[in-house]
C-alpha positions, 0 to 999 in steps of 0.5 A: 557452509552457509553463513549464519542467519545474522550475517545473511540479514546484515547482507540482505537488509541494505538491499531489501529496505529500498525495495520495500520503501518502494513496495506501496507505489509498485503495488499501486502501479501493478494494481492500476495495470491489472485494473485497466487491462481487465477493463480493456483500457490502455495501461496509460489511461488516467483514472482515479482509482489509485491508493491515494484517491481512495484515501482521499475518497474516505475522507483523508485530506491531500497532506493526510493521505500522503503521510498515511502512504509514508507511514505505510512504507515506514511500517513495511520497512521497520517490520522488515528490519525488525524481523531481520535484526531481532532474534526471536520469533515472538518479538518479531511477530509482535512487531509485525502484528503492531504494524498491521494493527496500526495499518488498520487503525489508520485506514478503517475508521474513516472507511467504515464511517463513510460506508455507514453514511453511504458517501463512499465512491461518490467523488470520482464516479465519472473516471471510474466508469470510463469507456474502453479504448477503441482497438484498431 
């Protein structure tokens, strides 16, 4: 007989939350590897296309960009905890919806403002147009 839903959440959440905290950095690394491989660059080739650099490009300062990434990690973990602990699809869905809205509220305003002003992608263009690594 399988364990009840609540017991599965109690067992799985302590294992799942640390992985979710690292979800944004892991996603950033995965996207960097895919991006560099598609460009024909080595995966260790430096560029400034990480999430942090994009946040800086749209106008966030160093501290603000880091705090936003912490906030997003907390939102992912909080949503996972809410889904696992709260019984009721409506309440869990509302929490996840609020987390999504908060994510959009933190990211979109500056991005839209920079796009309107035509200032996006101006700061790190030299590293974005890197040449592929010569293969021997």
